[in-house]
C-alpha positions in Angstrom: -3.1 14.1 34.5 -1.2 17.1 33.4 -1.8 17.7 29.8 0.1 20.0 27.4 -1.1 20.7 23.5 1.1 21.3 20.7 0.1 22.0 17.3 1.8 21.9 14.2 0.4 24.3 11.7 1.4 22.4 8.6 -1.1 19.4 9.5 1.3 17.0 7.9 0.1 13.7 6.4 0.7 10.6 8.2 3.7 9.4 6.5 5.3 13.0 6.5 4.8 13.2 10.1 6.5 9.8 10.6 9.3 11.1 8.6 9.6 14.0 10.7 9.8 12.4 13.9 12.6 10.0 12.3 14.5 13.0 11.6 14.2 14.6 15.0 15.1 11.0 16.4 18.2 10.6 14.1 19.7 14.0 14.7 22.7 14.2 12.1 20.7 11.7 9.6 18.5 14.7 8.8 21.4 16.7 7.0 22.5 13.7 5.3 18.7 12.8 4.0 18.3 16.3 2.6 21.4 16.2 0.7 20.4 12.9 -0.7 17.2 14.0 -1.8 18.5 17.1 -3.8 19.0 17.1 -7.4 22.5 16.3 -8.5 23.6 14.9 -4.9 23.1 11.1 -5.6 26.6 10.8 -6.4 29.5 12.7 -4.5 32.6 13.2 -6.7 35.6 15.4 -5.6 37.4 17.8 -8.0 39.8 15.4 -9.4 36.9 13.5 -10.7 37.4 10.1 -8.7 34.8 9.0 -6.2 35.1 10.6 -2.6 34.3 7.8 0.2 31.7 8.9 2.1 31.0 7.9 5.7 28.2 5.5 6.0 25.5 6.8 8.1 24.1 5.1 11.0 20.8 5.2 12.8 21.2 3.2 16.2 19.7 0.3 16.4 19.5 -3.8 17.1 21.6 -6.2 14.8 21.4 -9.9 14.2 24.8 -11.4 14.1 26.2 -14.6 13.8 29.9 -16.1 14.0 29.6 -18.2 11.0 28.0 -18.4 7.5 24.9 -19.7 6.7 24.7 -23.6 5.4 23.5 -23.6 1.9 21.8 -27.0 2.9 19.7 -25.1 5.5 19.5 -22.0 3.6 15.6 -21.3 4.8 16.5 -21.6 8.4 20.3 -19.7 8.5 20.2 -17.2 5.3 20.0 -13.9 5.9 16.8 -12.1 4.1 17.2 -8.9 2.3 14.6 -7.2 0.0 13.4 -4.0 -1.5 9.9 -5.1 -1.7 10.1 -6.8 -5.1 13.3 -8.5 -5.1 14.5 -10.6 -2.5 17.2 -12.4 -1.6 18.6 -15.2 1.0 22.1 -14.5 1.6 24.6 -17.2 2.7 27.9 -15.3 3.8 30.5 -17.8 3.0 33.9 -15.8 2.4 35.0 -18.4 -0.5 31.6 -19.2 -1.8 28.8 -16.7 -1.1 25.4 -17.4 -2.5 22.1 -15.5 -3.1 18.9 -17.2 -3.7 17.0 -14.7 -5.5 13.2 -13.9 -6.3 10.8 -11.3 -7.9 7.4 -11.1 -6.2 5.6 -11.9 -9.4 7.4 -14.9 -10.3 4.6 -16.9 -10.8 3.4 -20.1 -12.6 -0.3 -20.7 -13.3 -3.1 -18.5 -14.1 -6.9 -18.0 -14.0 -7.5 -21.4 -12.9 -11.3 -21.5 -13.6 -12.0 -24.8 -14.5 -13.6 -26.2 -11.4 -13.0 -30.0 -10.3 -16.0 -32.9 -9.8 -17.2 -31.2 -6.4 -17.3 -27.6 -7.7 -14.0 -26.6 -6.2 -10.8 -25.1 -7.5 -7.7 -27.5 -8.7 -5.0 -26.7 -6.2 -1.6 -27.7 -7.6 1.4 -25.7 -9.4 0.6 -26.0 -13.0 -2.7 -24.6 -13.0 -3.4 -22.9 -9.8 0.2 -21.7 -9.7 3.3 -21.2 -7.5 5.5 -18.4 -6.5 9.2 -19.6 -7.6 12.5 -18.4 -7.5 14.2 -16.3 -10.2 17.8 -17.1 -10.1 20.9 -17.8 -7.8 24.0 -15.8 -7.6 27.1 -17.4 -6.7 30.1 -15.3 -5.7 33.6 -17.3 -5.3 36.5 -15.9 -4.0 39.7 -17.6 -4.2 41.9 -18.3 -1.0 39.5 -17.2 1.3 38.0 -20.8 3.0 37.1 -20.5 6.3 40.1 -22.3 7.8 42.4 -19.5 6.7 40.4 -16.4 8.1 39.6 -15.0 11.8 37.2 -12.7 13.2 34.5 -13.5 11.0 31.1 -11.5 11.5 27.7 -11.9 9.7 25.3 -9.0 10.6 22.0 -7.9 9.7 21.6 -4.2 10.6 18.2 -3.7 11.1 18.1 0.0 11.4 20.0 0.5 8.4 18.6 -2.5 6.4 21.5 -4.1 5.1 24.2 -7.1 5.6 27.7 -6.8 6.5 30.2 -9.8 6.5 33.6 -9.1 7.8 36.8 -10.9 8.5 40.1 -11.0 8.6 42.8 -12.8 6.3 46.6 -12.2 6.9 46.3 -9.1 8.5 43.8 -7.6 6.2 40.2 -6.9 7.0 37.8 -7.6 4.3 34.4 -6.4 4.2 30.9 -7.0 2.0 28.0 -5.2 2.4 24.8 -6.7 0.7 21.6 -4.8 0.4 18.4 -4.6 -1.7 17.8 -1.1 -3.0 14.2 0.5 -3.3 15.3 3.7 -4.9 17.8 2.1 -7.5 15.8 -1.2 -7.6 18.9 -3.4 -7.6 20.2 -5.8 -5.2 24.1 -4.7 -4.5 27.1 -6.5 -3.1 30.1 -4.3 -2.4 33.3 -6.1 -1.8 36.1 -3.8 0.2 39.3 -4.4 2.4 41.4 -2.4 4.4 45.2 -3.3 4.5 46.2 -3.6 1.1 44.6 -6.9 0.2 42.7 -7.6 -3.4 39.8 -9.7 -4.3 39.9 -12.3 -7.0 37.3 -15.1 -7.9 34.2 -15.6 -10.4 30.5 -14.7 -10.2 28.2 -17.2 -11.6 24.3 -16.2 -12.5 22.0 -19.2 -12.6 18.7 -19.5 -13.6 16.2 -22.0 -11.9 13.8 -22.9 -14.7 16.4 -24.4 -17.2 17.6 -21.1 -18.8 21.0 -20.9 -20.6 23.4 -17.8 -19.0 24.8 -15.8 -21.8 27.9 -13.3 -21.2 28.5 -9.9 -22.2 32.2 -9.5 -21.9 31.8 -5.8 -22.9 29.7 -5.0 -20.1 31.4 -7.2 -17.5 27.6 -8.9 -17.2 25.9 -11.6 -17.7 21.9 -12.4 -18.0 19.5 -15.0 -18.9 15.8 -14.6 -19.9 12.8 -16.9 -20.8 9.0 -17.4 -20.8 7.1 -19.6 -18.7 4.4 -21.5 -19.9 1.8 -19.1 -18.8 3.3 -16.4 -20.8 5.0 -14.8 -17.8 8.4 -13.3 -19.5 11.4 -12.6 -17.2 15.0 -12.0 -17.3 17.7 -11.3 -14.9 21.3 -9.7 -15.3 24.6 -9.4 -13.1 27.3 -6.7 -13.6 30.7 -6.5 -12.0 32.2 -3.0 -11.5 35.8 -2.7 -10.5 38.2 0.4 -10.1 41.6 -1.5 -10.2 42.5 -5.1 -11.3 40.7 -6.9 -14.3 37.4 -8.4 -15.3 36.7 -10.8 -18.0 34.0 -13.3 -19.2 34.5 -16.7 -19.7 33.4 -20.3 -19.3 30.1 -19.3 -17.9 31.3 -16.6 -15.1 32.3 -13.4 -14.8 35.8 -13.2 -13.3 37.6 -10.8 -11.2 41.2 -10.5 -10.0 43.5 -8.2 -8.3 40.9 -5.4 -7.5 41.0 -3.7 -4.3 37.3 -3.4 -4.2 34.5 -4.6 -6.4 30.7 -3.8 -6.7 28.4 -6.5 -8.2 25.1 -5.2 -9.1 22.0 -7.7 -9.5 18.3 -7.2 -11.0 15.6 -9.4 -12.2 11.7 -8.9 -13.1 8.9 -10.1 -15.2 6.5 -8.4 -17.4 3.7 -9.1 -14.8 1.2 -6.3 -14.4 -1.6 -5.7 -12.1 -4.3 -5.5 -14.7 -6.9 -7.9 -15.2 -7.8 -6.2 -18.7 -4.3 -7.3 -20.1 -4.3 -10.8 -18.6 -2.1 -9.5 -15.9 0.9 -9.7 -18.4 2.3 -6.8 -20.4 3.7 -7.9 -23.8 5.3 -4.5 -24.4 7.7 -4.8 -21.6 11.3 -6.3 -22.9 12.3 -7.8 -19.6 16.0 -8.0 -20.5 16.2 -4.5 -21.6 14.7 -3.3 -18.3 16.9 -5.2 -16.0 19.8 -4.0 -17.9 18.9 -0.6 -17.9 18.2 -0.5 -14.0 21.8 -1.8 -13.6 23.3 0.8 -16.0 21.4 3.4 -14.3 22.6 2.1 -10.8 25.9 1.6 -12.1 26.6 5.2 -12.9 26.8 6.0 -9.4 29.3 5.1 -7.0 28.9 2.2 -4.6 28.9 4.7 -1.2 26.2 6.4 -3.3 24.3 3.6 -3.8 24.5 2.4 -0.1 23.6 5.6 1.3 20.5 6.2 -1.0 19.4 2.6 0.2 19.9 3.6 3.7 18.2 7.2 3.3 15.2 5.5 1.8 14.9 2.4 4.2 15.9 4.3 7.6 13.2 6.9 7.0 10.6 4.1 7.4 12.3 1.8 10.1 13.0 5.2 12.1 9.3 5.7 12.5 9.2 3.5 15.5 11.6 2.8 18.5 11.2 0.0 20.8 13.1 -0.2 24.3 11.4 -3.2 26.4 14.2 -2.6 29.0 17.9 -3.5 29.5 19.6 -7.0 28.7 23.0 -8.2 30.3 26.3 -7.6 29.2 26.7 -11.3 28.7 23.4 -11.5 26.9 24.7 -8.5 24.5 28.0 -10.0 24.0 26.4 -13.4 22.5 25.4 -13.9 19.2 21.5 -14.2 18.2 21.7 -17.5 17.7 23.2 -18.2 21.2 20.8 -16.0 22.9 17.7 -17.4 21.4 19.0 -20.8 22.6 19.8 -19.5 25.9 16.3 -17.6 26.6 14.5 -21.0 25.8 16.0 -22.8 28.7 13.7 -23.5 31.8 14.0 -20.8 34.3 16.3 -18.3 31.9 15.8 -14.6 32.8 14.2 -12.2 30.2 16.4 -10.9 27.6 14.5 -7.8 26.7 16.5 -6.5 23.8 16.5 -9.8 22.0 12.6 -9.4 22.4 12.8 -5.8 21.1 14.8 -6.9 18.3 12.5 -9.5 17.2 9.8 -7.2 17.1 11.9 -4.9 15.2 12.7 -7.8 12.9 9.0 -8.0 11.8 9.2 -4.4 10.9 12.1 -4.8 8.8 10.7 -7.8 7.0 7.8 -5.6 6.3 9.7 -3.2 4.7 11.8 -5.5 2.9 9.0 -7.6 1.7 6.0 -4.9 1.2 6.5 -1.9 -0.7 4.7 -1.2 -3.7 4.3 -4.4 -5.4 2.8 -7.5 -4.8 1.8 -8.2 -0.8 3.8 -11.0 1.2 2.8 -14.3 0.5 3.2 -17.4 2.7 6.9 -17.2 2.6 7.3 -13.4 2.0 9.8 -12.9 -0.5 12.2 -15.8 0.5 12.4 -19.1 -1.1 14.9 -22.0 -1.0 13.5 -24.1 -3.9 10.9 -23.8 -6.6 8.5 -26.2 -4.7 7.4 -24.3 -1.7 4.6 -25.5 0.7 1.1 -24.7 -0.4 2.8 -22.8 -3.6 3.4 -20.1 -1.0 0.1 -18.5 -2.2 -2.2 -16.0 -0.4 -4.1 -18.1 2.2 -6.9 -15.8 3.0 -8.6 -17.6 6.4 -5.9 -16.1 8.5 -2.6 -15.7 6.7 -2.3 -13.1 4.4 -4.6 -11.1 7.0 -2.0 -11.8 9.6 0.8 -10.6 7.5 -0.9 -7.0 7.3 -1.7 -6.5 10.9 1.4 -5.3 11.6 2.1 -2.3 9.5 -0.2 0.5 10.8 0.4 -0.4 14.4 4.0 -0.5 13.7 4.4 3.0 12.0 4.7 1.6 8.4 0.9 2.5 6.9 2.6 2.7 3.3 3.8 -0.8 3.4 -0.3 -2.0 4.0 -0.6 -0.6 0.3 0.7 -3.6 -1.3 -2.3 -5.5 -0.2 -4.9 -3.2 -0.7 -3.5 -2.6 -4.5 -3.5 -6.6 -4.8 -7.2 -6.7 -4.0 -8.2 -3.7 -6.2 -6.2 -5.4 -9.0 -8.1 -8.7 -8.5 -11.5 -7.2 -8.0 -12.7 -7.6 -11.6 -11.5 -11.2 -11.9 -12.7 -12.4 -8.7 -16.3 -10.9 -9.2 -16.0 -12.9 -12.7 -15.4 -16.0 -11.4 -17.8 -15.7 -8.2 -20.5 -14.9 -10.9 -19.5 -17.9 -12.8 -18.9 -20.7 -10.8 -20.0 -19.9 -7.1 -23.6 -21.3 -7.6 -22.1 -24.3 -9.7 -24.7 -27.0 -8.5 -21.4 -29.5 -7.6 -20.3 -26.6 -4.9 -21.5 -27.6 -1.5 -21.1 -23.9 -0.4 -23.4 -22.3 -2.8 -26.2 -20.1 -2.2 -29.2 -22.4 -1.6 -31.6 -19.6 -2.5 -30.1 -19.4 -6.2 -29.4 -15.9 -5.9 -25.8 -14.5 -6.4 -24.0 -11.0 -6.7 -20.9 -9.3 -5.6 -17.6 -11.2 -5.1 -15.8 -13.5 -2.9 -12.9 -15.8 -3.3 -11.6 -19.3 -2.3 -9.3 -20.2 0.4 -6.3 -19.7 -1.5 -5.8 -17.0 -4.5 -3.0 -16.3 -6.9 -1.7 -13.1 -9.0 -3.5 -13.9 -11.8 -7.1 -13.3 -10.4 -7.0 -17.0 -9.9 -8.6 -19.0 -6.9 -7.5 -22.4 -5.8 -8.7 -25.1 -3.2 -12.2 -24.7 -1.7 -14.5 -21.9 -1.8 -14.2 -19.7 1.1 -17.5 -17.5 1.2 -16.3 -15.2 4.3 -12.8 -14.7 2.5 -14.4 -11.4 0.9 -15.3 -10.0 4.7 -12.4 -11.0 6.1 -10.1 -9.0 3.2 -12.4 -6.4 3.8 -11.7 -6.2 7.8 -8.3 -5.7 6.9 -8.8 -3.0 4.2 -10.9 -0.9 6.2 -9.0 -1.3 9.6 -5.9 0.5 7.4 -8.6 3.5 6.7 -9.1 3.5 10.6 -5.9 4.1 11.5 -4.7 6.4 8.6 -8.3 8.1 8.0 -7.4 8.7 4.2 -10.2 9.6 2.5 -8.9 9.0 -1.2 -7.8 5.5 0.0 -11.6 5.1 1.3 -12.8 6.1 -2.1 -10.5 3.6 -3.7 -11.6 0.4 -1.6 -15.5 1.2 -1.3 -16.0 -0.6 -4.2 -14.6 -3.7 -2.7 -16.7 -3.2 0.5 -19.9 -2.8 -1.4 -19.4 -5.9 -3.7 -18.9 -8.0 -0.7 -22.0 -6.8 0.9 -23.8 -7.4 -2.3 -22.6 -11.1 -1.9 -23.5 -11.6 1.6 -27.0 -9.7 0.8 -27.8 -12.6 -2.0 -26.3 -15.4 0.2 -27.8 -15.1 3.7 -31.0 -17.5 4.7 -33.6 -16.4 6.9 -34.4 -18.9 9.6 -36.6 -18.8 12.8 -35.0 -19.8 16.3 -36.2 -19.7 19.7 -35.7 -16.4 21.6 -34.5 -16.9 25.3 -35.5 -13.7 26.5 -39.3 -13.8 25.2 -39.6 -17.6 24.8 -40.9 -16.9 21.2 -39.4 -17.6 17.9 -37.6 -14.8 16.2 -36.4 -14.4 12.6 -32.3 -14.3 12.1 -30.3 -14.3 9.2 -27.5 -16.8 8.9 -24.6 -18.2 6.7 -25.6 -21.0 4.3 -23.7 -24.1 4.1 -19.9 -23.1 5.1 -17.1 -24.4 7.3 -15.4 -23.2 10.0 -11.9 -23.0 9.1 -10.3 -25.4 8.9 -11.9 -28.1 10.8 -15.5 -29.7 11.7 -18.4 -30.3 9.0 -18.4 -28.6 5.8 -22.5 -28.1 5.6 -22.8 -26.0 8.9 -25.1 -23.2 8.5 -24.6 -19.9 11.0 -21.0 -20.6 11.8 -19.7 -18.1 14.3 -16.6 -17.4 11.9 -18.8 -15.8 9.5 -21.5 -14.4 11.2 -18.9 -12.4 12.9 -17.0 -11.3 9.8 -20.2 -10.4 8.2 -21.5 -8.3 10.9 -18.0 -6.6 10.8 -18.4 -5.9 6.9 -22.0 -4.4 7.1 -20.6 -2.1 9.9 -17.7 -0.9 8.3 -19.4 -0.5 4.9 -22.0 1.5 6.5 -19.8 3.9 8.0 -17.9 4.1 5.0 -20.9 4.9 3.0 -21.8 7.4 5.3 -18.3 9.3 5.5 -18.3 9.4 1.4 -22.0 10.2 1.6 -23.0 7.5 -1.0 -25.6 5.0 -1.4 -27.9 6.0 1.4 -30.8 3.8 0.5 -28.6 0.7 0.2 -26.7 1.3 3.4 -29.8 1.6 5.2 -30.9 -1.7 3.5 -27.3 -3.3 4.9 -28.0 -2.0 8.3 -31.2 -3.7 8.2 -29.6 -7.0 7.5 -27.0 -6.2 10.0 -29.5 -5.8 12.9 -31.1 -9.6 12.1 -27.9 -11.1 11.8 -27.6 -14.2 14.3 -24.7 -13.7 16.9 -22.8 -16.3 18.4 -24.1 -17.5 21.9 -22.3 -18.9 24.9 -22.7 -22.7 24.9 -24.9 -24.0 27.9 -23.2 -27.6 27.3 -19.5 -26.5 27.5 -19.4 -22.6 28.5 -17.2 -21.6 25.2 -18.2 -19.2 22.8 -20.2 -21.3 20.2 -18.7 -22.0 16.9 -21.2 -24.0 14.9 -24.6 -22.1 15.8 -24.9 -25.1 18.3 -23.8 -25.9 21.8 -21.8 -28.8 21.2 -18.3 -28.7 19.9 -18.0 -30.2 16.2 -14.4 -30.4 15.7 -11.1 -30.3 17.5 -11.4 -28.6 20.7 -7.7 -27.7 20.6 -7.7 -26.6 16.8 -5.0 -24.3 15.7 -7.5 -21.7 14.0 -9.3 -19.1 16.3 -12.1 -19.0 13.8 -15.4 -18.3 16.2 -13.2 -15.5 17.9 -13.2 -13.3 14.8 -15.5 -11.0 16.6 -13.1 -10.4 19.3 -9.9 -10.1 17.3 -9.5 -8.9 14.5 -13.1 -7.8 15.1 -14.4 -5.3 17.8 -18.0 -6.5 18.2 -16.9 -8.2 21.5 -14.7 -6.0 23.7 -13.6 -6.4 27.3 -15.0 -3.2 28.5 -18.5 -3.2 27.0 -19.4 -6.5 26.6 -21.7 -8.8 29.1 -19.3 -10.5 31.4 -20.8 -14.1 30.3 -19.9 -13.3 26.8 -15.9 -12.4 27.8 -16.2 -15.5 30.0 -17.3 -17.5 26.9 -14.2 -16.0 25.0 -11.9 -16.8 27.6 -13.0 -20.6 28.1 -12.8 -21.3 24.3 -9.3 -19.9 24.3 -8.5 -21.7 27.1 -9.8 -25.0 25.4 -7.5 -23.9 22.1 -4.5 -24.3 24.3 -1.1 -22.9 24.7 0.6 -24.9 22.0 0.4 -24.8 18.2 2.0 -23.1 15.0 3.9 -20.1 15.1 0.9 -17.9 13.6 -1.8 -19.9 15.9 0.4 -18.9 18.9 0.6 -15.2 17.8 -3.4 -15.1 17.3 -3.6 -16.6 20.8 -1.2 -14.1 22.3 -3.1 -11.3 20.6 -6.5 -12.6 22.3 -4.7 -12.9 25.8 -3.4 -9.5 25.4 -7.0 -8.1 24.6 -8.1 -10.1 27.6 -5.5 -8.4 29.8 -3.8 -11.6 30.5 -0.1 -10.2 30.3 1.7 -13.1 31.3 -0.1 -15.7 29.1 0.4 -13.6 26.0 4.0 -12.8 27.0 4.5 -16.9 27.3 3.0 -17.7 23.8 5.5 -14.7 22.5 8.4 -16.5 24.3 7.5 -19.7 23.0 7.5 -18.4 19.3 11.1 -17.2 20.0 12.3 -20.4 21.3 14.6 -22.5 18.8 11.9 -24.7 16.8 13.8 -27.8 17.3 12.9 -27.5 20.8 9.0 -28.1 20.1 9.1 -28.7 16.4 7.7 -25.2 16.2 9.6 -21.8 16.8 12.3 -19.7 15.4 15.3 -20.6 13.4 18.7 -19.0 13.5 17.9 -16.6 11.0 14.6 -15.4 13.0 12.2 -17.0 10.3 9.3 -19.0 12.0 9.5 -22.5 11.4 7.2 -25.6 11.9 7.3 -29.0 11.3 4.9 -31.0 9.2 6.2 -34.1 9.7 9.6 -35.8 10.4 12.3 -34.2 8.4 9.8 -31.6 6.7 10.4 -28.3 8.3 8.4 -25.3 6.9 9.2 -21.7 6.9 5.9 -19.6 7.4 6.6 -16.1 7.4 3.0 -15.0 9.2 4.1 -15.5 12.6 7.2 -13.3 12.0 4.4 -10.6 11.6 1.7 -11.8 14.1 4.1 -12.1 17.2 5.3 -8.5 16.9 1.8 -7.6 16.5 0.9 -9.3 19.9 3.6 -7.4 21.5 2.5 -4.1 20.4 -1.2 -5.1 21.5 0.4 -5.8 24.8 1.4 -2.2 24.8 -1.3 -0.7 23.5 -5.2 -1.6 22.6 -7.0 0.7 20.3 -10.4 1.1 18.6 -12.3 3.8 17.3 -13.0 6.2 20.2 -10.5 4.5 22.7 -7.0 4.0 23.2 -5.6 2.4 26.3 -1.8 2.3 27.3 0.0 -1.0 28.6 -3.1 -3.0 29.0 -1.3 -6.4 29.1 2.2 -5.5 30.3 4.2 -8.5 31.3 6.6 -8.4 34.2 9.5 -9.0 31.9 9.0 -5.5 30.5 7.5 -3.8 33.5 10.6 -2.4 35.1 11.3 0.4 32.3 10.6 1.1 28.8 9.8 3.5 25.8 7.8 3.1 22.6 7.8 5.6 20.0 5.2 5.7 17.0 2.6 3.0 17.6 -0.3 3.5 15.4 -3.8 3.8 17.2 -7.0 3.2 15.4 -9.2 6.3 14.5 -6.1 8.3 13.1 -3.6 8.6 16.2 0.0 7.6 16.9 1.4 7.4 20.4 4.7 7.8 22.0 4.9 6.4 25.8 7.4 5.9 28.4 6.8 3.7 31.4 8.5 3.0 34.5 7.6 0.0 37.5 4.6 -1.2 35.3 3.0 2.6 35.2 3.2 5.0 32.2 5.3 8.2 33.2 4.7 10.2 30.1 2.7 9.8 26.8 2.3 11.8 23.8 -0.9 11.4 21.5 -0.4 12.9 18.0 -3.4 13.4 15.6 -2.9 12.1 11.8 -6.5 12.8 10.9 -8.1 11.8 14.1 -10.1 14.2 16.2 -11.8 12.7 19.3 -10.7 9.6 21.6 -10.5 8.6 24.9 -7.3 7.8 26.6 -7.1 5.0 29.2 -3.9 5.1 31.6 -4.3 2.8 34.5 -7.7 3.5 35.8 -8.1 6.7 34.6 -9.8 7.7 31.5 -9.9 11.1 29.6 -11.3 12.6 26.7 -9.2 14.1 24.0 -10.0 16.7 21.3 -7.6 17.5 18.5 -7.3 18.6 15.2 -5.0 17.2 12.4 -1.3 18.1 13.2 -2.0 18.5 16.9 -0.3 16.4 19.6 -1.1 16.1 23.4 1.5 15.2 25.8 0.2 13.7 29.2 1.9 13.1 32.5 0.2 10.8 34.6 -0.5 12.9 38.1 1.2 11.0 41.0 -1.3 9.5 43.8 
């Protein structure tokens, strides 16, 4: 290999370095971004005092486009999602009657849910546990713009710049509406414009979804509503119209506009939720209506151009941290709309469509930026709902689903988007600890600690935003959440972050130190008995007996937890004696063996399969992924064979999130074609198998005839699998192209992949082999870099990078 060292003397922080790479890539965007961030440059005004139209910047990237609007009846499968991390919307795009289904991430029913049922478990329904619900609906009616009278319709989601464009022609005039959810201005904006002398006339109707009465404010050209849920959560929403010509009025329950050559519609909604257990997660000092109106007025003081530019500058600085090229699609593929391409790719024997597959990966990054910024984390449906009765209350499932939602950010150049999960866990920690102390050892709870000891914290399978739990206790939930929190540290090496999450890691260890049982089992190596520590009565999600001890799922996650905690304590120089005690427990943990009966990695501390062989969950493989205890290059071949056989038994057909998990595991086994097949199956239209991708790229699966469910985890898990196929990492090891499928092998390039232990990687390949790679340190110092069969030691300081060109044979 030829190696070149590049030193950045400023040692940028990870996100600063990512932003710098984006500016270098985007060229002309750099000047624009610097102008927009300067004081006084948010709005451009000519010397005559009229708004000066600025050319919209554009970072080149993929788009999703359609030749027709979404059907409101199928909004969850066809509507276009937008979001700013707090507010979300599904947009229809009908020229005559557009709709936005609007959410706020904290619009939740329910509460602490602290009264157990007859079995010592938590009630699990919308009234007490709670549910994520819609906040409002916005309808925009435009007179004389029916579909029969227009042409050249196009609905296009610009993934690179993060906004929706809807364009069409009517009577020779081009009409355009641009819709975006701005993070810097905290509003959702709809900008109506035209070229050719046309005007806009119609009505804007704001509707609540919990029985509210909408009020009009003619003097503000706005409407609003407010209310309070039975749990005390206060909320409000408002919409305002702004026009430079024509007329605005408010009557008959709607805002009316007539003869406007352009129109801007600004929406904001929110609640008085606060992530503070001491306040009961509600801030009574917040006047929700005054707050949303203030946001709208502040945004309305800027031009529509300035709002869009501020949004694009903010969004594109995140999106631009990763570029993905998996190969070239054909001109015919490029000329087709997104839904046509998805259907064509799914036909037997169809040629690969690598640009579509790259767009799907980037769509996962888009949803990450749109759904996870500085507020609550993404739930089962992310930020997007079609009604107020989502399946499983659109809660936080922590036996795979919320973890899968957060596998992507660090790998995909979006480490800041992980913070929502960390902040959530920290805000719930006090409540989770109190509920564990109060209820876990309830005599009715079949999962209680039989020793009677209790400490620390854990959770039930489902959690809400009010410190509450739902469904069954999930002892290993604390360990798995800590796995996600710890691995984020491994990508960023941020000491301040590690200080924040340390109490969560230690509290989970305290729970497991009190829970583990000592048993004696035969030692095959010596023929004598040995003492091991095992999990108490538990359940291997989500099947098999509910009173099994030593399930592989828990044993692996607890081993991982103990290892993570010990390293965290050493880094922070804390609790040396306690860390040593945890090390002693870790050394005595029973670890899964390979079944003598079927050759699989055991799931129940038994050679027998006690559940469904093809079950959707890969619970016993937690030590293989997301854990690192079992690795292809270091574990005994018999153990890897046991992993492989179990994965084989689970099959290649399941729900989208389960296929994504399988694809990651096959990628770690370096079986590129099986991993790729699972990715392609997830991309296939959902009607083909009852599971798959909808028109808007949301992952859909069929629970029952005529009951089709959107669940967002596969939209994050599948792109994660794609990145794992391109790069494998663990502390001390980075391997490039470990599972490159034939469909992407001709040529490709990716920039900005995160690698654990504080690195970011760019690389190019041709004919299945890496031709150039750059490894940048964002805090990491040493790692091995494997390219093909060659391994090299790399030593860097923060801010340094190494460029590697593999030598020709």
